[in-house]
C-alpha positions in Angstrom: -15.9 9.4 -3.4 -13.2 7.0 -4.5 -14.4 3.4 -4.5 -12.3 0.3 -4.6 -12.2 -2.9 -2.5 -8.8 -2.6 -0.8 -9.8 -3.6 2.7 -12.5 -4.7 5.0 -13.3 -3.3 8.5 -12.9 -5.9 11.2 -15.4 -5.4 14.1 -15.0 -8.1 16.7 -15.8 -11.2 14.7 -17.9 -9.5 12.0 -16.1 -8.3 8.9 -17.8 -5.4 7.0 -16.6 -4.9 3.4 -15.6 -1.3 2.8 -15.3 0.2 -0.6 -15.3 3.9 0.2 -12.0 5.5 1.0 -11.8 8.5 3.2 -14.0 7.2 5.9 -13.6 8.4 9.5 -11.2 6.3 11.5 -12.6 4.3 14.3 -12.9 5.8 17.8 -10.4 3.1 19.0 -7.7 4.4 16.6 -8.3 8.0 17.5 -8.4 7.4 21.2 -5.4 5.1 21.2 -3.1 7.6 19.5 -4.6 10.6 21.5 -3.8 8.7 24.7 -0.3 7.8 23.6 0.4 11.1 21.9 1.9 9.2 19.0 5.2 9.3 20.9 5.7 6.0 22.8 9.3 5.0 23.3 10.6 3.1 20.3 7.6 3.8 18.1 9.3 6.6 16.2 12.3 4.5 15.4 13.8 5.2 12.1 15.5 1.8 11.8 13.1 -0.8 10.6 15.8 -3.4 10.6 18.9 -2.5 8.6 16.9 -0.5 6.0 16.3 3.3 6.3 12.8 4.7 6.9 10.5 5.7 5.4 10.5 3.2 2.6 8.0 1.4 0.4 7.0 -2.2 0.8 4.1 -4.3 -0.3 1.6 -6.6 1.2 2.5 -10.3 0.4 -0.9 -11.8 0.5 -4.6 -11.0 -0.3 -5.4 -10.8 3.5 -3.4 -8.9 6.1 -4.6 -7.5 9.4 -3.9 -3.8 10.0 -3.8 -3.3 13.8 -4.2 0.0 15.7 -1.0 -0.8 17.7 2.2 -2.9 17.4 1.0 -6.3 18.6 -1.6 -9.0 18.4 -3.2 -7.6 21.6 -4.3 -4.5 19.7 -7.5 -4.6 17.8 -7.6 -5.1 14.0 -8.8 -1.9 12.4 -8.8 -3.0 8.8 -8.2 -6.2 6.8 -6.2 -5.4 3.7 -7.4 -7.5 0.8 -5.3 -6.4 -2.2 -2.2 -8.6 -2.9 0.9 -6.6 -3.6 -0.7 -3.4 -2.4 2.1 -0.8 -1.7 2.5 0.6 1.8 4.9 3.2 3.1 6.7 2.0 6.2 7.1 5.0 8.4 8.4 3.5 11.6 9.2 0.2 13.4 8.7 -1.4 16.8 10.2 -4.8 17.2 8.6 -7.1 14.6 5.9 -4.6 13.7 5.9 -1.9 11.1 3.8 1.3 11.2 2.6 1.8 7.7 0.7 4.5 5.7 -1.7 3.4 2.9 -2.4 5.4 -0.3 -5.4 7.1 1.3 -3.3 8.2 4.3 -4.7 5.5 6.7 -2.1 4.6 9.2 -1.8 1.3 11.1 0.5 -1.5 12.1 1.4 -4.7 10.2 3.7 -7.6 11.3 6.8 -7.6 9.2 6.1 -11.2 8.0 3.2 -9.9 5.8 5.4 -7.4 4.0 7.7 -7.8 1.0 10.4 -5.5 -0.3 9.1 -6.1 -3.9 8.8 -2.8 -5.7 5.1 -2.2 -6.5 3.0 0.9 -7.1 -0.7 1.7 -7.5 -2.2 3.9 -10.1 -3.9 7.1 -8.8 -5.8 7.5 -12.0 -6.4 5.7 -15.3 -3.3 5.6 -17.5 -2.0 4.3 -20.8 0.9 1.9 -20.9 3.3 2.3 -23.9 6.0 0.1 -25.5 8.6 2.8 -25.0 9.3 5.9 -23.0 7.3 8.1 -25.4 3.6 8.8 -25.8 4.1 8.5 -29.5 5.1 4.8 -29.1 2.6 2.0 -29.5 0.0 1.6 -26.8 0.2 -1.7 -24.8 -2.9 -1.4 -22.6 -5.2 1.0 -20.7 -4.6 0.6 -17.0 -7.3 1.5 -14.6 -7.2 3.5 -11.4 -6.1 1.5 -8.3 -4.5 -1.3 -10.3 -1.3 -2.5 -8.7 1.8 -2.8 -10.9 5.2 -4.4 -10.3 8.0 -1.9 -11.0 11.1 -3.2 -12.8 13.1 -0.1 -13.8 13.0 3.7 -14.3 14.1 6.0 -17.1 13.5 9.7 -16.2 9.9 10.2 -15.2 8.9 6.9 -16.9 8.6 3.6 -15.1 8.7 0.1 -16.7 6.0 -2.0 -15.1 4.3 -5.4 -15.3 0.6 -5.7 -14.9 -1.3 -9.0 -14.5 -4.9 -8.9 -15.6 -7.7 -10.8 -13.8 -7.6 -13.6 -16.4 -3.9 -14.1 -15.7 -2.6 -12.5 -18.8 0.5 -10.2 -18.2 1.4 -7.0 -19.9 4.7 -5.2 -19.7 5.3 -1.6 -20.7 6.1 2.0 -19.7 4.0 4.4 -17.6 4.7 8.0 -16.6 5.4 8.0 -12.9 3.2 10.9 -11.7 0.0 8.9 -11.5 1.8 6.2 -9.4 1.9 5.8 -5.6 4.5 3.4 -4.4 8.1 2.3 -5.0 8.8 4.0 -8.4 12.5 4.7 -7.9 
């Protein structure tokens, strides 16, 4: 199974760290959407403000509550813990955005925790190069689930900025197929 600390499960005052992706969704989530049929008036809206949907966004901070419904009255299903994590905004309801994560988890985030900054997450380990050729000099090896900031595109190559844990930044080119997020 894929393991990475992207989020923590919130269970009524007790937060359980989760590192395994592909877990069964909570009964609250399944029952909520089974009851609503996924088709409540306004929830399928394709206008999240003035921007067209679906579109990629990213989480602004290192803690964001993913709710099972569009409002604070709905339970928190996950706590997202990865700053700049890309999410796909698939619909909007007032100030809330229904988002899809890279592992296909779906939930609701308040628009205030989202940014339009173009970010992407690596789906597998990759090598960053100085130019748009695998024959160019290698800049860095970038690990699976690392979040990168996307600056421009050239064919199937994407220029990105990666900040290491020690604060050092690297800029270079990655092929876009191993990326999930705003690559164009």
